[in-house]
All heavy atoms as a GROMACS GRO file, in nm:
protein
  593
    1MET      N    1  14.686   9.152   6.200
    1MET     CA    2  14.812   9.211   6.186
    1MET      C    3  14.914   9.104   6.156
    1MET      O    4  14.922   9.002   6.225
    1MET     CB    5  14.844   9.284   6.317
    1MET     CG    6  14.987   9.333   6.322
    1MET     SD    7  15.023   9.438   6.464
    1MET     CE    8  15.013   9.325   6.595
    2SER      N    9  14.993   9.125   6.054
    2SER     CA   10  15.098   9.026   6.021
    2SER      C   11  15.234   9.074   6.071
    2SER      O   12  15.257   9.193   6.092
    2SER     CB   13  15.103   9.008   5.868
    2SER     OG   14  15.139   9.127   5.806
    3ALA      N   15  15.320   8.980   6.095
    3ALA     CA   16  15.454   9.013   6.150
    3ALA      C   17  15.526   9.102   6.054
    3ALA      O   18  15.529   9.076   5.933
    3ALA     CB   19  15.527   8.882   6.178
    4GLY      N   20  15.588   9.206   6.104
    4GLY     CA   21  15.662   9.299   6.020
    4GLY      C   22  15.582   9.397   5.934
    4GLY      O   23  15.634   9.462   5.849
    5GLU      N   24  15.451   9.398   5.961
    5GLU     CA   25  15.366   9.490   5.888
    5GLU      C   26  15.414   9.635   5.902
    5GLU      O   27  15.442   9.680   6.013
    5GLU     CB   28  15.223   9.475   5.946
    5GLU     CG   29  15.116   9.547   5.876
    5GLU     CD   30  14.981   9.506   5.935
    5GLU    OE1   31  14.946   9.567   6.042
    5GLU    OE2   32  14.913   9.426   5.877
    6GLN      N   33  15.428   9.706   5.795
    6GLN     CA   34  15.480   9.845   5.793
    6GLN      C   35  15.363   9.944   5.792
    6GLN      O   36  15.269   9.932   5.718
    6GLN     CB   37  15.570   9.870   5.672
    6GLN     CG   38  15.692   9.782   5.666
    6GLN     CD   39  15.791   9.822   5.774
    6GLN    OE1   40  15.840   9.932   5.780
    6GLN    NE2   41  15.822   9.726   5.865
    7VAL      N   42  15.377  10.048   5.883
    7VAL     CA   43  15.275  10.152   5.892
    7VAL      C   44  15.340  10.286   5.881
    7VAL      O   45  15.461  10.306   5.906
    7VAL     CB   46  15.196  10.142   6.024
    7VAL    CG1   47  15.118  10.012   6.032
    7VAL    CG2   48  15.288  10.158   6.144
    8ASP      N   49  15.262  10.383   5.836
    8ASP     CA   50  15.311  10.522   5.826
    8ASP      C   51  15.311  10.586   5.966
    8ASP      O   52  15.222  10.556   6.046
    8ASP     CB   53  15.220  10.607   5.733
    8ASP     CG   54  15.235  10.566   5.588
    8ASP    OD1   55  15.343  10.515   5.549
    8ASP    OD2   56  15.138  10.581   5.514
    9ILE      N   57  15.404  10.673   5.990
    9ILE     CA   58  15.416  10.748   6.114
    9ILE      C   59  15.370  10.890   6.084
    9ILE      O   60  15.418  10.950   5.988
    9ILE     CB   61  15.558  10.747   6.172
    9ILE    CG1   62  15.608  10.605   6.190
    9ILE    CG2   63  15.570  10.827   6.300
    9ILE    CD1   64  15.524  10.518   6.275
   10LEU      N   65  15.286  10.944   6.172
   10LEU     CA   66  15.228  11.079   6.146
   10LEU      C   67  15.282  11.178   6.248
   10LEU      O   68  15.306  11.144   6.363
   10LEU     CB   69  15.077  11.074   6.160
   10LEU     CG   70  15.003  10.970   6.073
   10LEU    CD1   71  14.853  10.974   6.104
   10LEU    CD2   72  15.028  10.992   5.926
   11ASN      N   73  15.299  11.305   6.203
   11ASN     CA   74  15.331  11.415   6.294
   11ASN      C   75  15.206  11.471   6.353
   11ASN      O   76  15.092  11.422   6.323
   11ASN     CB   77  15.423  11.517   6.226
   11ASN     CG   78  15.351  11.596   6.117
   11ASN    OD1   79  15.229  11.596   6.102
   11ASN    ND2   80  15.429  11.663   6.037
   12GLU      N   81  15.219  11.580   6.431
   12GLU     CA   82  15.100  11.635   6.498
   12GLU      C   83  15.000  11.700   6.405
   12GLU      O   84  14.885  11.726   6.437
   12GLU     CB   85  15.144  11.740   6.604
   12GLU     CG   86  15.226  11.851   6.554
   12GLU     CD   87  15.377  11.815   6.537
   12GLU    OE1   88  15.422  11.715   6.589
   12GLU    OE2   89  15.448  11.890   6.466
   13ARG      N   90  15.040  11.720   6.274
   13ARG     CA   91  14.951  11.776   6.174
   13ARG      C   92  14.889  11.667   6.086
   13ARG      O   93  14.816  11.695   5.991
   13ARG     CB   94  15.022  11.880   6.090
   13ARG     CG   95  15.063  12.002   6.164
   13ARG     CD   96  15.129  12.110   6.079
   13ARG     NE   97  15.253  12.064   6.010
   13ARG     CZ   98  15.370  12.052   6.061
   13ARG    NH1   99  15.389  12.088   6.190
   13ARG    NH2  100  15.473  12.010   5.994
   14GLY      N  101  14.917  11.539   6.117
   14GLY     CA  102  14.865  11.429   6.044
   14GLY      C  103  14.941  11.399   5.914
   14GLY      O  104  14.894  11.326   5.828
   15GLU      N  105  15.061  11.454   5.900
   15GLU     CA  106  15.144  11.436   5.781
   15GLU      C  107  15.231  11.313   5.802
   15GLU      O  108  15.285  11.297   5.913
   15GLU     CB  109  15.229  11.559   5.754
   15GLU     CG  110  15.148  11.685   5.731
   15GLU     CD  111  15.226  11.809   5.746
   15GLU    OE1  112  15.333  11.812   5.815
   15GLU    OE2  113  15.189  11.911   5.680
   16VAL      N  114  15.249  11.235   5.695
   16VAL     CA  115  15.339  11.121   5.703
   16VAL      C  116  15.486  11.167   5.712
   16VAL      O  117  15.530  11.244   5.626
   16VAL     CB  118  15.318  11.026   5.584
   16VAL    CG1  119  15.417  10.909   5.586
   16VAL    CG2  120  15.174  10.975   5.578
   17VAL      N  121  15.554  11.120   5.817
   17VAL     CA  122  15.695  11.163   5.833
   17VAL      C  123  15.789  11.042   5.837
   17VAL      O  124  15.914  11.058   5.850
   17VAL     CB  125  15.714  11.241   5.967
   17VAL    CG1  126  15.641  11.376   5.957
   17VAL    CG2  127  15.665  11.164   6.089
   18GLY      N  128  15.738  10.920   5.817
   18GLY     CA  129  15.821  10.803   5.818
   18GLY      C  130  15.738  10.675   5.815
   18GLY      O  131  15.618  10.681   5.813
   19THR      N  132  15.810  10.562   5.810
   19THR     CA  133  15.743  10.432   5.809
   19THR      C  134  15.826  10.338   5.897
   19THR      O  135  15.949  10.348   5.901
   19THR     CB  136  15.745  10.376   5.665
   19THR    OG1  137  15.676  10.468   5.578
   19THR    CG2  138  15.674  10.242   5.657
   20MET      N  139  15.757  10.250   5.970
   20MET     CA  140  15.827  10.150   6.054
   20MET      C  141  15.729  10.034   6.080
   20MET      O  142  15.609  10.044   6.044
   20MET     CB  143  15.875  10.212   6.181
   20MET     CG  144  15.769  10.264   6.277
   20MET     SD  145  15.832  10.332   6.435
   20MET     CE  146  15.941  10.458   6.380
   21SER      N  147  15.777   9.932   6.146
   21SER     CA  148  15.691   9.821   6.176
   21SER      C  149  15.582   9.864   6.275
   21SER      O  150  15.604   9.952   6.357
   21SER     CB  151  15.771   9.703   6.235
   21SER     OG  152  15.811   9.734   6.366
   22ARG      N  153  15.467   9.803   6.266
   22ARG     CA  154  15.357   9.833   6.364
   22ARG      C  155  15.400   9.809   6.503
   22ARG      O  156  15.372   9.890   6.595
   22ARG     CB  157  15.233   9.752   6.331
   22ARG     CG  158  15.116   9.790   6.423
   22ARG     CD  159  14.991   9.712   6.392
   22ARG     NE  160  14.945   9.727   6.257
   22ARG     CZ  161  14.883   9.835   6.203
   22ARG    NH1  162  14.863   9.940   6.283
   22ARG    NH2  163  14.846   9.836   6.080
   23GLU      N  164  15.480   9.705   6.526
   23GLU     CA  165  15.527   9.674   6.661
   23GLU      C  166  15.612   9.786   6.716
   23GLU      O  167  15.597   9.827   6.831
   23GLU     CB  168  15.605   9.542   6.662
   23GLU     CG  169  15.521   9.421   6.631
   23GLU     CD  170  15.504   9.395   6.482
   23GLU    OE1  171  15.564   9.466   6.400
   23GLU    OE2  172  15.427   9.306   6.449
   24GLN      N  173  15.705   9.835   6.636
   24GLN     CA  174  15.792   9.946   6.678
   24GLN      C  175  15.710  10.074   6.702
   24GLN      O  176  15.734  10.147   6.800
   24GLN     CB  177  15.902   9.971   6.576
   24GLN     CG  178  16.003  10.078   6.625
   24GLN     CD  179  16.112  10.103   6.521
   24GLN    OE1  180  16.118  10.040   6.420
   24GLN    NE2  181  16.200  10.197   6.550
   25ALA      N  182  15.618  10.105   6.611
   25ALA     CA  183  15.535  10.221   6.625
   25ALA      C  184  15.458  10.218   6.754
   25ALA      O  185  15.442  10.320   6.823
   25ALA     CB  186  15.439  10.234   6.504
   26GLU      N  187  15.405  10.100   6.793
   26GLU     CA  188  15.330  10.088   6.917
   26GLU      C  189  15.420  10.101   7.038
   26GLU      O  190  15.389  10.170   7.137
   26GLU     CB  191  15.250   9.958   6.921
   26GLU     CG  192  15.130   9.957   6.827
   26GLU     CD  193  15.043   9.835   6.847
   26GLU    OE1  194  15.072   9.752   6.933
   26GLU    OE2  195  14.948   9.820   6.770
   27GLU      N  196  15.538  10.038   7.033
   27GLU     CA  197  15.635  10.052   7.144
   27GLU      C  198  15.676  10.196   7.165
   27GLU      O  199  15.695  10.237   7.280
   27GLU     CB  200  15.757   9.971   7.113
   27GLU     CG  201  15.743   9.820   7.129
   27GLU     CD  202  15.862   9.741   7.090
   27GLU    OE1  203  15.974   9.802   7.076
   27GLU    OE2  204  15.850   9.621   7.072
   28GLU      N  205  15.693  10.273   7.058
   28GLU     CA  206  15.742  10.412   7.069
   28GLU      C  207  15.624  10.511   7.076
   28GLU      O  208  15.648  10.632   7.079
   28GLU     CB  209  15.834  10.441   6.954
   28GLU     CG  210  15.959  10.356   6.957
   28GLU     CD  211  16.051  10.384   6.838
   28GLU    OE1  212  16.038  10.480   6.764
   28GLU    OE2  213  16.147  10.304   6.823
   29ASN      N  214  15.500  10.461   7.076
   29ASN     CA  215  15.381  10.542   7.090
   29ASN      C  216  15.365  10.650   6.984
   29ASN      O  217  15.329  10.762   7.010
   29ASN     CB  218  15.378  10.605   7.233
   29ASN     CG  219  15.236  10.648   7.269
   29ASN    OD1  220  15.141  10.583   7.228
   29ASN    ND2  221  15.225  10.752   7.347
   30HIS      N  222  15.393  10.608   6.859
   30HIS     CA  223  15.376  10.700   6.744
   30HIS      C  224  15.230  10.703   6.700
   30HIS      O  225  15.159  10.603   6.716
   30HIS     CB  226  15.460  10.656   6.624
   30HIS     CG  227  15.608  10.675   6.645
   30HIS    ND1  228  15.664  10.800   6.644
   30HIS    CD2  229  15.708  10.590   6.667
   30HIS    CE1  230  15.793  10.790   6.662
   30HIS    NE2  231  15.822  10.662   6.676
   31ALA      N  232  15.186  10.815   6.646
   31ALA     CA  233  15.056  10.825   6.582
   31ALA      C  234  15.060  10.756   6.445
   31ALA      O  235  15.154  10.778   6.372
   31ALA     CB  236  15.017  10.969   6.565
   32THR      N  237  14.959  10.678   6.416
   32THR     CA  238  14.952  10.606   6.286
   32THR      C  239  14.808  10.616   6.234
   32THR      O  240  14.717  10.636   6.311
   32THR     CB  241  14.984  10.455   6.303
   32THR    OG1  242  14.896  10.398   6.394
   32THR    CG2  243  15.129  10.436   6.355
   33PRO      N  244  14.791  10.610   6.100
   33PRO     CA  245  14.658  10.617   6.048
   33PRO      C  246  14.571  10.493   6.082
   33PRO      O  247  14.623  10.385   6.082
   33PRO     CB  248  14.675  10.633   5.895
   33PRO     CG  249  14.821  10.606   5.866
   33PRO     CD  250  14.893  10.597   5.998
   34ASN      N  251  14.446  10.519   6.109
   34ASN     CA  252  14.352  10.410   6.148
   34ASN      C  253  14.216  10.442   6.084
   34ASN      O  254  14.185  10.553   6.047
   34ASN     CB  255  14.332  10.403   6.298
   34ASN     CG  256  14.457  10.348   6.364
   34ASN    OD1  257  14.474  10.229   6.376
   34ASN    ND2  258  14.544  10.435   6.409
   35VAL      N  259  14.138  10.337   6.072
   35VAL     CA  260  13.998  10.348   6.020
   35VAL      C  261  13.904  10.314   6.135
   35VAL      O  262  13.926  10.209   6.202
   35VAL     CB  263  13.976  10.255   5.903
   35VAL    CG1  264  13.831  10.256   5.858
   35VAL    CG2  265  14.070  10.292   5.787
   36LEU      N  266  13.805  10.394   6.162
   36LEU     CA  267  13.706  10.368   6.266
   36LEU      C  268  13.568  10.350   6.198
   36LEU      O  269  13.531  10.428   6.111
   36LEU     CB  270  13.698  10.487   6.364
   36LEU     CG  271  13.832  10.527   6.421
   36LEU    CD1  272  13.806  10.649   6.510
   36LEU    CD2  273  13.894  10.417   6.500
   37ILE      N  274  13.492  10.254   6.248
   37ILE     CA  275  13.361  10.222   6.193
   37ILE      C  276  13.260  10.224   6.305
   37ILE      O  277  13.279  10.159   6.409
   37ILE     CB  278  13.361  10.089   6.117
   37ILE    CG1  279  13.456  10.084   6.005
   37ILE    CG2  280  13.218  10.052   6.071
   37ILE    CD1  281  13.476   9.954   5.938
   38PHE      N  282  13.151  10.300   6.284
   38PHE     CA  283  13.041  10.299   6.381
   38PHE      C  284  12.914  10.254   6.313
   38PHE      O  285  12.881  10.301   6.201
   38PHE     CB  286  13.018  10.444   6.429
   38PHE     CG  287  13.131  10.501   6.510
   38PHE    CD1  288  13.241  10.564   6.449
   38PHE    CD2  289  13.131  10.492   6.651
   38PHE    CE1  290  13.345  10.614   6.522
   38PHE    CE2  291  13.235  10.545   6.725
   38PHE     CZ  292  13.344  10.606   6.660
   39LEU      N  293  12.844  10.160   6.368
   39LEU     CA  294  12.716  10.111   6.315
   39LEU      C  295  12.604  10.168   6.401
   39LEU      O  296  12.608  10.147   6.526
   39LEU     CB  297  12.713   9.960   6.310
   39LEU     CG  298  12.806   9.892   6.215
   39LEU    CD1  299  12.788   9.735   6.228
   39LEU    CD2  300  12.782   9.934   6.073
   40PHE      N  301  12.502  10.220   6.337
   40PHE     CA  302  12.384  10.273   6.411
   40PHE      C  303  12.259  10.201   6.363
   40PHE      O  304  12.249  10.170   6.246
   40PHE     CB  305  12.374  10.424   6.382
   40PHE     CG  306  12.479  10.506   6.437
   40PHE    CD1  307  12.593  10.534   6.359
   40PHE    CD2  308  12.477  10.560   6.564
   40PHE    CE1  309  12.700  10.610   6.410
   40PHE    CE2  310  12.581  10.633   6.615
   40PHE     CZ  311  12.689  10.661   6.534
   41ASN      N  312  12.164  10.183   6.452
   41ASN     CA  313  12.034  10.129   6.411
   41ASN      C  314  11.940  10.243   6.380
   41ASN      O  315  11.977  10.361   6.390
   41ASN     CB  316  11.979  10.033   6.516
   41ASN     CG  317  11.948  10.097   6.648
   41ASN    OD1  318  11.934  10.223   6.658
   41ASN    ND2  319  11.931  10.019   6.751
   42SER      N  320  11.817  10.214   6.349
   42SER     CA  321  11.717  10.318   6.311
   42SER      C  322  11.683  10.406   6.427
   42SER      O  323  11.621  10.517   6.408
   42SER     CB  324  11.591  10.250   6.252
   42SER     OG  325  11.532  10.168   6.350
   43LEU      N  326  11.712  10.368   6.551
   43LEU     CA  327  11.689  10.453   6.667
   43LEU      C  328  11.811  10.545   6.702
   43LEU      O  329  11.807  10.617   6.798
   43LEU     CB  330  11.653  10.364   6.789
   43LEU     CG  331  11.528  10.276   6.772
   43LEU    CD1  332  11.514  10.184   6.895
   43LEU    CD2  333  11.406  10.363   6.753
   44GLY      N  334  11.913  10.533   6.623
   44GLY     CA  335  12.032  10.613   6.650
   44GLY      C  336  12.124  10.552   6.756
   44GLY      O  337  12.220  10.618   6.796
   45GLN      N  338  12.097  10.430   6.795
   45GLN     CA  339  12.183  10.364   6.889
   45GLN      C  340  12.302  10.301   6.819
   45GLN      O  341  12.290  10.257   6.704
   45GLN     CB  342  12.108  10.253   6.966
   45GLN     CG  343  11.987  10.306   7.044
   45GLN     CD  344  11.894  10.195   7.087
   45GLN    OE1  345  11.874  10.099   7.013
   45GLN    NE2  346  11.843  10.208   7.204
   46THR      N  347  12.416  10.302   6.884
   46THR     CA  348  12.538  10.241   6.822
   46THR      C  349  12.566  10.106   6.879
   46THR      O  350  12.539  10.078   6.994
   46THR     CB  351  12.659  10.339   6.836
   46THR    OG1  352  12.768  10.288   6.766
   46THR    CG2  353  12.696  10.356   6.978
   47TRP      N  354  12.627  10.018   6.800
   47TRP     CA  355  12.669   9.887   6.845
   47TRP      C  356  12.808   9.900   6.900
   47TRP      O  357  12.893   9.956   6.842
   47TRP     CB  358  12.664   9.788   6.725
   47TRP     CG  359  12.695   9.647   6.766
   47TRP    CD1  360  12.612   9.561   6.826
   47TRP    CD2  361  12.819   9.582   6.754
   47TRP    NE1  362  12.672   9.442   6.854
   47TRP    CE2  363  12.802   9.453   6.809
   47TRP    CE3  364  12.943   9.612   6.706
   47TRP    CZ2  365  12.906   9.358   6.813
   47TRP    CZ3  366  13.042   9.520   6.709
   47TRP    CH2  367  13.024   9.394   6.762
   48LYS      N  368  12.827   9.842   7.018
   48LYS     CA  369  12.958   9.842   7.084
   48LYS      C  370  13.005   9.697   7.105
   48LYS      O  371  12.920   9.609   7.105
   48LYS     CB  372  12.953   9.914   7.223
   48LYS     CG  373  12.906  10.055   7.216
   48LYS     CD  374  12.900  10.114   7.352
   48LYS     CE  375  12.774  10.066   7.418
   48LYS     NZ  376  12.736  10.141   7.539
   49GLN      N  377  13.132   9.683   7.127
   49GLN     CA  378  13.187   9.552   7.157
   49GLN      C  379  13.278   9.561   7.283
   49GLN      O  380  13.337   9.663   7.308
   49GLN     CB  381  13.266   9.497   7.038
   49GLN     CG  382  13.388   9.577   7.002
   49GLN     CD  383  13.473   9.512   6.895
   49GLN    OE1  384  13.478   9.392   6.888
   49GLN    NE2  385  13.538   9.597   6.814
   50LEU      N  386  13.286   9.454   7.353
   50LEU     CA  387  13.379   9.445   7.467
   50LEU      C  388  13.511   9.388   7.421
   50LEU      O  389  13.516   9.279   7.361
   50LEU     CB  390  13.316   9.352   7.575
   50LEU     CG  391  13.382   9.352   7.712
   50LEU    CD1  392  13.386   9.488   7.770
   50LEU    CD2  393  13.314   9.254   7.802
   51ARG      N  394  13.617   9.465   7.443
   51ARG     CA  395  13.750   9.422   7.397
   51ARG      C  396  13.792   9.299   7.477
   51ARG      O  397  13.776   9.291   7.595
   51ARG     CB  398  13.849   9.533   7.413
   51ARG     CG  399  13.826   9.649   7.323
   51ARG     CD  400  13.922   9.764   7.351
   51ARG     NE  401  14.062   9.731   7.324
   51ARG     CZ  402  14.118   9.737   7.205
   51ARG    NH1  403  14.046   9.770   7.100
   51ARG    NH2  404  14.248   9.705   7.194
   52PRO      N  405  13.857   9.203   7.409
   52PRO     CA  406  13.910   9.084   7.478
   52PRO      C  407  14.018   9.123   7.582
   52PRO      O  408  14.088   9.223   7.561
   52PRO     CB  409  13.972   9.000   7.366
   52PRO     CG  410  13.918   9.054   7.237
   52PRO     CD  411  13.881   9.198   7.266
   53MET      N  412  14.032   9.044   7.683
   53MET     CA  413  14.137   9.072   7.782
   53MET      C  414  14.276   9.052   7.724
   53MET      O  415  14.378   9.100   7.781
   53MET     CB  416  14.117   8.980   7.902
   53MET     CG  417  13.990   9.010   7.982
   53MET     SD  418  13.984   9.182   8.041
   53MET     CE  419  14.117   9.183   8.162
   54SER      N  420  14.289   8.988   7.613
   54SER     CA  421  14.420   8.962   7.545
   54SER      C  422  14.474   9.080   7.470
   54SER      O  423  14.587   9.081   7.424
   54SER     CB  424  14.405   8.840   7.454
   54SER     OG  425  14.314   8.866   7.356
   55LYS      N  426  14.394   9.190   7.454
   55LYS     CA  427  14.438   9.308   7.378
   55LYS      C  428  14.547   9.381   7.455
   55LYS      O  429  14.547   9.392   7.578
   55LYS     CB  430  14.320   9.403   7.355
   55LYS     CG  431  14.222   9.350   7.252
   55LYS     CD  432  14.284   9.357   7.117
   55LYS     CE  433  14.185   9.328   7.008
   55LYS     NZ  434  14.245   9.330   6.875
   56ASN      N  435  14.642   9.437   7.380
   56ASN     CA  436  14.748   9.518   7.443
   56ASN      C  437  14.703   9.649   7.498
   56ASN      O  438  14.752   9.699   7.600
   56ASN     CB  439  14.864   9.544   7.341
   56ASN     CG  440  14.940   9.420   7.304
   56ASN    OD1  441  14.950   9.326   7.383
   56ASN    ND2  442  15.000   9.421   7.183
   57HIS      N  443  14.604   9.713   7.426
   57HIS     CA  444  14.557   9.841   7.467
   57HIS      C  445  14.410   9.829   7.516
   57HIS      O  446  14.327   9.769   7.446
   57HIS     CB  447  14.566   9.942   7.354
   57HIS     CG  448  14.702   9.953   7.299
   57HIS    ND1  449  14.799  10.018   7.362
   57HIS    CD2  450  14.756   9.909   7.184
   57HIS    CE1  451  14.910  10.019   7.292
   57HIS    NE2  452  14.886   9.945   7.181
   58TYR      N  453  14.380   9.879   7.635
   58TYR     CA  454  14.246   9.884   7.689
   58TYR      C  455  14.171   9.747   7.695
   58TYR      O  456  14.058   9.737   7.651
   58TYR     CB  457  14.158   9.991   7.615
   58TYR     CG  458  14.229  10.123   7.609
   58TYR    CD1  459  14.286  10.166   7.489
   58TYR    CD2  460  14.239  10.203   7.719
   58TYR    CE1  461  14.351  10.288   7.482
   58TYR    CE2  462  14.306  10.322   7.715
   58TYR     CZ  463  14.361  10.370   7.595
   58TYR     OH  464  14.423  10.488   7.589
   59PRO      N  465  14.236   9.643   7.741
   59PRO     CA  466  14.169   9.513   7.748
   59PRO      C  467  14.046   9.521   7.841
   59PRO      O  468  14.047   9.590   7.938
   59PRO     CB  469  14.277   9.420   7.806
   59PRO     CG  470  14.372   9.510   7.882
   59PRO     CD  471  14.366   9.641   7.805
   60GLY      N  472  13.942   9.450   7.800
   60GLY     CA  473  13.822   9.442   7.886
   60GLY      C  474  13.737   9.562   7.889
   60GLY      O  475  13.645   9.578   7.971
   61ARG      N  476  13.767   9.664   7.799
   61ARG     CA  477  13.687   9.787   7.794
   61ARG      C  478  13.592   9.784   7.675
   61ARG      O  479  13.613   9.714   7.577
   61ARG     CB  480  13.783   9.908   7.774
   61ARG     CG  481  13.882   9.927   7.884
   61ARG     CD  482  13.820   9.998   8.000
   61ARG     NE  483  13.916  10.034   8.099
   61ARG     CZ  484  13.950  10.159   8.127
   61ARG    NH1  485  13.894  10.264   8.064
   61ARG    NH2  486  14.039  10.187   8.219
   62TRP      N  487  13.485   9.864   7.688
   62TRP     CA  488  13.394   9.879   7.574
   62TRP      C  489  13.461   9.958   7.465
   62TRP      O  490  13.533  10.051   7.490
   62TRP     CB  491  13.261   9.946   7.620
   62TRP     CG  492  13.182   9.858   7.708
   62TRP    CD1  493  13.170   9.861   7.844
   62TRP    CD2  494  13.102   9.747   7.667
   62TRP    NE1  495  13.088   9.759   7.890
   62TRP    CE2  496  13.046   9.685   7.776
   62TRP    CE3  497  13.076   9.689   7.540
   62TRP    CZ2  498  12.964   9.577   7.772
   62TRP    CZ3  499  12.996   9.577   7.534
   62TRP    CH2  500  12.942   9.520   7.649
   63ASP      N  501  13.428   9.925   7.341
   63ASP     CA  502  13.496   9.985   7.224
   63ASP      C  503  13.395  10.011   7.116
   63ASP      O  504  13.282   9.967   7.120
   63ASP     CB  505  13.604   9.887   7.175
   63ASP     CG  506  13.711   9.957   7.096
   63ASP    OD1  507  13.704  10.076   7.069
   63ASP    OD2  508  13.809   9.886   7.059
   64ILE      N  509  13.439  10.089   7.015
   64ILE     CA  510  13.356  10.118   6.900
   64ILE      C  511  13.324   9.993   6.818
   64ILE      O  512  13.382   9.886   6.849
   64ILE     CB  513  13.422  10.226   6.808
   64ILE    CG1  514  13.549  10.170   6.750
   64ILE    CG2  515  13.444  10.349   6.888
   64ILE    CD1  516  13.613  10.265   6.652
   65THR      N  517  13.242  10.001   6.718
   65THR     CA  518  13.198   9.891   6.643
   65THR      C  519  13.315   9.811   6.583
   65THR      O  520  13.326   9.690   6.603
   65THR     CB  521  13.105   9.935   6.530
   65THR    OG1  522  12.999  10.013   6.586
   65THR    CG2  523  13.047   9.814   6.458
   66ALA      N  524  13.405   9.880   6.514
   66ALA     CA  525  13.521   9.814   6.456
   66ALA      C  526  13.624   9.919   6.420
   66ALA      O  527  13.594  10.036   6.399
   66ALA     CB  528  13.483   9.739   6.324
   67CYS      N  529  13.749   9.875   6.422
   67CYS     CA  530  13.860   9.968   6.379
   67CYS      C  531  13.978   9.886   6.338
   67CYS      O  532  13.987   9.763   6.356
   67CYS     CB  533  13.897  10.060   6.495
   67CYS     SG  534  13.964   9.979   6.637
   68GLY      N  535  14.073   9.953   6.269
   68GLY     CA  536  14.191   9.885   6.224
   68GLY      C  537  14.295   9.985   6.174
   68GLY      O  538  14.263  10.096   6.138
   69GLY      N  539  14.419   9.939   6.176
   69GLY     CA  540  14.529  10.025   6.126
   69GLY      C  541  14.538  10.014   5.976
   69GLY      O  542  14.504   9.915   5.912
   70VAL      N  543  14.590  10.122   5.917
   70VAL     CA  544  14.614  10.130   5.774
   70VAL      C  545  14.759  10.094   5.750
   70VAL      O  546  14.849  10.152   5.807
   70VAL     CB  547  14.584  10.273   5.717
   70VAL    CG1  548  14.613  10.280   5.570
   70VAL    CG2  549  14.439  10.312   5.751
   71VAL      N  550  14.780  10.000   5.660
   71VAL     CA  551  14.917   9.953   5.626
   71VAL      C  552  14.978  10.046   5.528
   71VAL      O  553  14.910  10.111   5.445
   71VAL     CB  554  14.907   9.811   5.563
   71VAL    CG1  555  15.044   9.760   5.526
   71VAL    CG2  556  14.842   9.711   5.661
   72ASN      N  557  15.109  10.067   5.540
   72ASN     CA  558  15.183  10.156   5.448
   72ASN      C  559  15.152  10.119   5.302
   72ASN      O  560  15.154  10.004   5.265
   72ASN     CB  561  15.334  10.141   5.473
   72ASN     CG  562  15.416  10.217   5.373
   72ASN    OD1  563  15.468  10.154   5.281
   72ASN    ND2  564  15.425  10.345   5.384
   73GLY      N  565  15.119  10.223   5.223
   73GLY     CA  566  15.087  10.205   5.083
   73GLY      C  567  14.940  10.168   5.053
   73GLY      O  568  14.902  10.164   4.938
   74GLN      N  569  14.862  10.141   5.155
   74GLN     CA  570  14.721  10.106   5.137
   74GLN      C  571  14.644  10.231   5.110
   74GLN      O  572  14.651  10.328   5.178
   74GLN     CB  573  14.667  10.036   5.261
   74GLN     CG  574  14.530   9.978   5.249
   74GLN     CD  575  14.489   9.902   5.375
   74GLN    OE1  576  14.557   9.906   5.473
   74GLN    NE2  577  14.374   9.836   5.365
   75ASP      N  578  14.566  10.232   4.995
   75ASP     CA  579  14.493  10.353   4.963
   75ASP      C  580  14.349  10.328   4.933
   75ASP      O  581  14.277  10.412   4.880
   75ASP     CB  582  14.558  10.426   4.842
   75ASP     CG  583  14.566  10.341   4.720
   75ASP    OD1  584  14.513  10.224   4.721
   75ASP    OD2  585  14.613  10.386   4.618
   76ASP      N  586  14.297  10.206   4.963
   76ASP     CA  587  14.156  10.185   4.934
   76ASP      C  588  14.079  10.144   5.059
   76ASP      O  589  14.133  10.125   5.164
   76ASP     CB  590  14.137  10.073   4.830
   76ASP     CG  591  14.214   9.944   4.865
   76ASP    OD1  592  14.280   9.939   4.966
   76ASP    OD2  593  14.202   9.850   4.785
   0.00000   0.00000   0.00000
């Protein structure tokens, strides 16, 4: 995440209703678009990771394989 990174703000139907910095969106608890990735092996087991204690949200908890926020204007 870079300083001042702009993200779309979503309403309860998932429609974009505005744009603001990621920091402000997190402070105000707005819904924003994200990408989630799950990796499975041939036995159907998923790979998990333990979140670092330095994370703002859910530090030290088990998490999905990978995830990240979508920056405003990103379409690929």
